[in-house]
C-alpha positions in Angstrom: 33.6 24.0 -13.5 32.2 25.7 -10.4 30.9 28.5 -12.2 29.2 26.7 -14.9 27.5 24.4 -12.4 26.3 27.5 -10.3 24.9 29.1 -13.3 23.1 25.8 -14.2 21.7 25.8 -10.8 20.5 29.6 -10.9 18.8 28.7 -14.4 17.2 26.0 -12.7 16.0 27.7 -9.7 14.5 31.0 -11.7 12.6 28.5 -14.0 11.3 26.5 -10.9 10.6 29.4 -8.4 10.0 32.5 -10.6 7.3 31.7 -13.0 7.3 35.2 -14.4 10.7 34.5 -15.7 11.8 32.7 -19.0 15.3 31.9 -19.3 16.3 31.7 -22.8 20.1 30.3 -23.5 21.4 31.6 -26.9 23.7 29.1 -28.4 25.7 29.5 -31.5 25.2 26.6 -34.0 26.2 24.0 -34.3 26.1 23.6 -30.4 23.0 21.7 -29.4 20.1 23.5 -27.9 19.5 22.1 -24.4 16.1 23.3 -23.3 12.7 24.0 -25.5 13.4 28.0 -24.7 16.8 28.1 -26.2 17.7 29.5 -29.4 20.4 28.9 -31.9 22.1 31.9 -34.0 24.5 31.0 -37.1 28.1 30.3 -36.2 30.1 33.7 -36.3 26.9 35.8 -37.3 27.4 39.4 -37.0 25.8 40.9 -34.0 22.5 42.3 -35.8 21.8 39.0 -37.4 22.3 37.3 -33.9 20.1 40.0 -32.2 17.3 39.6 -34.6 17.3 35.9 -34.3 16.8 36.0 -30.5 14.2 38.7 -30.7 12.0 36.6 -33.4 12.4 33.7 -30.9 11.4 35.7 -27.8 8.6 37.0 -29.8 7.1 33.6 -30.8 7.7 32.3 -27.3 5.9 34.6 -25.2 2.6 37.2 -25.7 3.7 40.4 -26.3 2.0 44.1 -26.4 1.4 44.9 -30.0 3.7 48.0 -29.5 6.6 45.6 -28.5 5.9 43.4 -31.5 6.1 46.6 -34.0 9.1 47.9 -32.1 10.7 44.2 -32.6 10.0 44.3 -36.3 11.3 47.5 -37.0 14.7 46.5 -35.4 14.8 43.1 -37.4 14.0 45.1 -40.4 16.8 47.7 -40.1 19.3 44.8 -38.9 18.2 43.2 -42.4 19.3 46.5 -44.3 22.6 46.6 -42.5 25.7 45.2 -44.4 26.8 41.9 -42.9 29.8 40.3 -42.4 30.9 36.5 -41.6 32.7 37.2 -38.9 32.0 39.0 -35.2 34.3 41.7 -34.3 
């Protein structure tokens, strides 16, 4: 319990005192999002789908240079072409 409280306090401290940082919590569905910057990934999804979901969320959340956006799109496209499983390994 102490560790969870310490993590929450650290996240709040970063958000309040480090304006250059954005804390994004990745939650697995059906867990509830607790902050506007949080993102949900499908329950027991494969790692590439989860990563692509998070990358899409980050691209919409913050301004990024075109080169970064292009690399993110390329990753998401590559992840979409990989075989998917229903379970993480």
